[in-house]
FIKOLTOR-600518 format. One record per residue (C-alpha): residue in one letter; x, y, z. Coordinates in steps of 0.1 Angstrom, whole numbers, plus 5000, padded with zeros to 4 digits. Layout:
aXYZ
...
This chain:
m151820233095
p149420383121
h147920623096
a144820713117
a147020793148
w149321013127
t146221193112
e144821263146
l148121393160
e148621633130
a145021753133
v145321823170
a148622003164
r147122223137
r144122303159
d146222393189
a149222543172
d148522883187
a147522763222
r149522933249
i151622693270
l151222913301
d147422893298
q147422513298
f148322503335
a145022663344
a143022473317
d144522133329
p145222133366
d146921793365
r149321903338
l152421943360
s152021603378
r151221423346
m154121563327
t156821523353
v158621193357
d161321063381
a163620793367
a167020653379
g168020973397
l166721203370
h163721443373
l162021533340
d159621823335
l157821833302
s155022053313
k156422353293
q156122153260
s153722283234
w151122013236
t147622063251
r145921773269
a144521663236
g147921683220
f149521483248
d146821213245
a147221203207
a150921153210
l150420863235
a147920703211
l150520733183
a153120553204
r150620273211
a149620243175
a153220223164
d153719933189
v156520093209
e156019823235
g156419543210
r159519693194
r160919753228
a160619383236
a162319293203
l165219523212
f165819373246
g165019023232
g168019043208
e166019023176
a167419153143
i165919493147
n168719633125
g167019493094
t169419623067
e172419463084
g170619163099
r171819243134
a170519253169
v171019583188
l172019503224
h173719793240
p171519733271
a173319393275
l176619583279
r175519743312
a173319473325
p174219343360
a176019013365
g173818713360
a171818873331
d170818643303
f170818843270
h170718673236
a171718813202
l169718633175
g169218343199
e172918313209
p173718383246
v176118683250
s176018783287
a178818543299
d181218663272
l180419023281
h181118953317
g184518813307
v185419123287
r184419343317
m186619143340
a189519173316
m189019543314
a188819583351
n192019373357
y194019553329
a192919893343
a193919793378
d197319673366
i198020003348
r196720223377
s198720033403
g201920033382
q202119663380
k201919683342
r204619923330
g206120043297
a209119913278
t211620093300
g209920003333
e208220343337
a204620353350
f202020483325
k201220853331
a199320933299
i196920773275
v196320883239
h192920753228
i192620743190
g189120703175
i186420893157
g182620923158
g181320673184
s184820553192
d185620913203
l182621113214
g181220863240
p184520823259
r185121203257
v181721263274
i182521013302
w186021153308
d184921523308
a182021453331
l183721233357
r187421313356
p189121453387
l190421803384
d194021673387
p193921313373
a196821073380
i196620963343
d196321223316
i193921113288
r194121293255
f191721223227
v192521233189
a189821213162
n190521463134
v192721343106
d194221693105
p197821633117
r197421923142
d195121703163
i197621413168
g200421663170
e198821843199
a198021523217
l201521383216
t203321713224
g204821713258
l204321343265
n207021093274
p206720793251
a208120573278
s205120643300
t202420683273
l199820413263
i198220443229
v194720303226
v193420263190
v189620223188
s187920123156
k185119883152
t186319753118
f189919863122
t189720013087
t188620363096
q190820593075
e191120883100
t191820653130
l194520443112
a196220753098
n196520893134
a197520553147
e200420533122
v201720863134
a201520753171
k203220423162
a206020603144
w206420843174
l206820543198
n209220373174
a211420683171
n211520763208
l211620433227
p215020263232
s216720183200
g215919833186
g213619753215
y210219883204
d209219593182
n209119373212
h207019603233
f203719653215
e201719513243
q203119763267
h202420073247
l200020003218
i196619833223
a193419813203
v189719803209
t187919653179
a185419403165
a188119293141
p190919163163
e192718983135
r193219323117
a194419493148
e196919213155
a198219213119
w198619593121
g200819543151
c198819583183
g200019363211
r196819353232
v193319363218
f190019413236
g187019303215
f183319393211
s180619243189
d179319363156
w175819413172
v177319703192
g176820013171
g179520273173
r177420543188
y176020293214
s179520153222
l180620363251
w179420093275
s181919853261
a185719823259
v185520133237
s185720323270
l188820133282
s190820463284
c188220593308
v188220273329
i192020313333
g191720683341
l188720663365
g189020313379
w186620023375
d184320123404
v183520453387
f182820283354
q180620023371
g178620303386
f178120443351
l176920103339
d174620073369
g172920413362
a172220313326
a170819973338
a168520153362
l167220363333
d166820043312
r164619893340
h162520213340
f162120203302
l161019843303
e158619863333
a157120213333
p153720263315
l154020473284
e152320773300
a154920783327
n157920653308
a160720913306
p162320813272
v158820773256
l157621113267
m160921273256
a160421113222
l156721213219
a157521573227
q160021583199
i157721413174
y154921663184
n157321953177
v158921803145
d155921643128
g152921813144
l154322173144
r157122143118
r159922263140
p163122123123
a165722203150
r166222143188
t168822283212
v170322113242
a171822323269
p173622143297
y174022383327
a177122203339
h180622253325
a181421883329
l178621803303
r180022043277
r180521763251
l177021623255
p175421823227
a178121693202
f177521343215
l173721383209
q174321513174
q175821183165
l173420963185
e170321123172
m171221253137
e173120943127
s170420723140
n167320893128
g168521113099
k166720883075
r164420943045
v163020593040
r161020353062
r162220013072
d160519873041
g162520113018
a159520333010
p159820713016
v159020823051
g156821113038
r157221333068
p160121503087
t162321273109
c165221383131
p165621753137
v169021933136
v170421903171
f172822163184
g173922313217
e176522463240
p176922453278
g174922673300
t175423043301
n177823023271
g174822963248
q172923253263
h175423493249
a175323333215
f172423153198
f169823213226
q169123543208
q167623343180
i165623103201
h164023393220
q163323643193
g163923463159
p160923383137
q161523003140
v160522823171
v163422603184
p162422373213
a165022363241
e166222113267
f167922233298
i170021983318
i170422113354
v172721983381
a171722103416
s175222063430
t178522043412
d182122023423
g182622403421
q184022603449
t181222863448
s177422833449
e175822683418
s172622873422
p173623143397
l174022863372
w170822683376
a168923003383
n169823103347
a168522773334
l165222813352
a164923173340
q165623073304
g162822813304
q160423063320
a161323333295
l160923113265
m157423013277
q156323343291
g157723603267
k157023973269
t154324163250
e155024483232
a152724663257
q154824523286
a158024633269
h156524983262
a155425023298
e158824923311
l160525173289
i158225453301
a158825343337
s162625363331
g162325733319
a162125693282
s159925933262
v156725803245
a158425843212
e161525653223
a159325383239
d157325353206
r160625313187
l162225053210
a159224843222
p159124613192
h162824533196
k162324443233
t159224223226
f159523843232
p156923633215
g157223353242
n155123033239
r158322853231
p158622493245
s161322353267
t162022043288
a164022043320
i166121743332
l167321783368
m169721573389
d171021633424
r174621573414
l176521463384
t177621113394
p178620803374
q175120673380
t173220983369
l175521023338
g174820663328
a171120723333
l171121043313
i172820883283
a170620583284
l167620813285
y168620973252
e169420633237
h166020503244
k164420833233
t166120793200
f164920433196
v161320523204
e161420803178
g162720553152
v159920313160
i157220583155
w158820703123
d159220343112
i162820383103
n165920183111
s167820373138
f170820143138
d172420163104
q174320463090
w174620433052
g174720803049
v178320823061
e179520573034
l179320763001
g181621043012
k184220783024
v184120602991
l184520922971
a187321042994
k189320742984
a188820822948
v189921182953
l193021062971
k193920852940
d193621172919
v195821352944
a198421072941
a198121102903
g198621472904
a195521562884
p191721522886
s190221222868
p187821292839
d185021142860
l185021432884
d182321702881
p183622042870
s183422212904
t185321932923
a187921912895
a188522282897
l188922282935
l191221982934
t193322142907
r193622462928
l194622262959
l197222052939
a198822382927
């Protein structure tokens, strides 16, 4: 552990905790150029972050002491950096260009990955052209994509961001085990022209299989009598790392991916087959290319000009140096509305850990709570808290210069710029008082209202700009956050690639379901859970 580097960062943060961000531009004339980075079509501005020059330098020293560069090489080299499960972590291999030579634990994987890509591209082309049809000969007009967690959120982000306004193929996503979710997805669809895509890494996920059973029964009840059992391949396919389970369950066509693809890092794989069908392979290839460009930047740029590294260091400075346990992400583009939910899983499932890689307690805060809403929606909700609440919540603004809207986008991104400015600049009580007097308020009224109209300011934010939201910039944006998450895990010395925290609840849910089947709580249940179960059973 780089104890000396941690001690220095925390000391600088304590010393400079009250330093005004706005004052740093005058104190450090190179601040803006040093804290802005261009990478793979993205422009990042971290100059409104809380660090002083000394804090920035201390954060970089911490990254070097934690051997970010060495761990980065281990990631791309296919070493078993997921130590608790003994696995490589090679999502960069999924988007690498043809001819790449990635290895997982010494075994070559790139040729197999290329084969899966070609199978996806060919299958998607056959569906889109109508060459591959349903059991009754109808072309497919709808896809119901069934998954949860990484098998759902990633493809949702891609589809929402890149879908045409009037798509030729309607894609509906189902994740929640609540029957309402699958009911809404199937309503209004024609089974003869609907493709069901079941996505589960292990093909044992309770919620996904429950929804898949409903979809299978729906197909069976509505396709021509007696014919359905011979037509699984036309209507029911699987994406999984356990193909034998999918085939035994009844899927006619299975697309695979490897166990070294973590669920929340799997959107680059066949997990996004529904999107490949809906968008076409060329669009998806552009998405992969954008991520590969960001990978090259992450590998080649020096730490002090490396976009994922600087994003990670800003968060660590806020979380560990200044004890700020939450962060908001505000995409000022309706097409990116699901990005905050995706980042919740990516970051909080990866880095919401309490022990280091060796099993010892971390001893300091790790991943903050991540939340957000698109653009101006959030301004009319939780932005009140981030401007005037007592807690400081760092913000990230994702800004698209030109979208597909029919009106000027400037009101949208002008709001984003103003929010970052307001968070940093604030408004003093004296300024608020003077504005009230200027507007005609009496002195007494100004005295009464000025405290309510005061903004403390000095609240940090990062801006991420792109000219347009394209497949390439979307791929780069998601890869940026993936590598940011990885760098944070390296510095915290935690395993960002397991997720044991989701397991206990699953195990206990199975036990509760047994009690439900028995009609009474077991004696092993705690009093509160037993009372709640009894009430629900009644």
